C-alpha positions in Angstrom: -73.2 109.2 -54.6 -76.0 109.1 -52.0 -79.5 109.1 -53.3 -82.8 109.2 -51.3 -84.4 107.1 -54.2 -82.2 104.1 -53.6 -83.4 101.4 -51.2 -81.6 99.2 -48.7 -83.2 96.0 -47.4 -82.0 94.1 -44.4 -83.1 90.5 -43.6 -82.1 88.7 -40.4 -82.9 85.1 -39.7 -81.9 82.7 -36.9 -82.2 79.0 -36.9 -80.6 76.4 -34.6 -77.9 78.8 -33.3 -77.0 80.1 -36.7 -77.6 83.7 -37.7 -77.8 85.0 -41.3 -77.9 88.7 -42.1 -78.5 89.9 -45.7 -78.1 93.5 -46.8 -79.2 94.4 -50.3 -78.8 97.8 -51.8 -79.6 99.5 -55.2 -76.1 101.0 -55.6 -73.9 100.7 -58.7 -72.3 97.5 -57.4 -68.6 96.7 -57.1 -66.2 93.8 -57.7 -65.2 92.4 -54.3 -62.1 90.9 -55.8 -60.8 94.4 -56.6 -60.9 95.7 -53.0 -57.5 96.9 -51.8 -55.9 94.9 -49.1 -56.3 97.1 -46.0 -53.2 95.6 -44.3 -50.9 96.2 -47.2 -48.3 98.8 -46.3 -49.5 101.3 -48.8 -53.1 101.1 -47.4 -52.4 101.2 -43.6 -53.1 105.0 -43.3 -56.1 105.1 -45.5 -59.3 106.2 -43.7 -61.5 103.8 -45.8 -61.5 100.3 -47.0 -61.7 98.1 -43.8 -65.3 97.2 -43.6 -65.3 94.0 -45.7 -62.0 93.0 -44.1 -63.5 93.3 -40.5 -66.7 91.5 -41.5 -64.7 88.6 -43.0 -62.5 88.3 -39.9 -65.6 88.2 -37.5 -68.0 86.0 -39.5 -68.0 82.3 -40.4 -69.0 83.0 -44.1 -69.4 86.2 -46.1 -71.0 86.1 -49.5 -71.0 89.2 -51.8 -73.1 89.3 -55.0 -72.7 92.5 -56.9 -74.2 93.7 -60.2 -74.8 97.0 -61.9 -78.2 97.1 -60.2 -76.9 96.7 -56.6 -75.1 94.5 -54.1 -76.3 91.8 -51.7 -74.0 91.0 -48.8 -74.9 88.0 -46.7 -73.0 87.1 -43.5 -73.3 83.9 -41.6 -72.4 83.3 -37.9 -72.9 80.3 -35.6 -73.6 81.6 -32.1 
């Protein structure tokens, strides 16, 4: 559920050709191990569920830390 009281913070850093982007929110959190496989036959026509899959395919490293107080997703890419 969307709430105007919840905050989202974005941090971007670059150092020696490496970029790190961290997005932290105050949502309810989720277990990244429980995300449905978007390329499984039963999920191919779903309109949702591809974001993490796309990010992981494009980035060098994706870290997801989730608790009941929010989620921090950090992505790393060498450019």
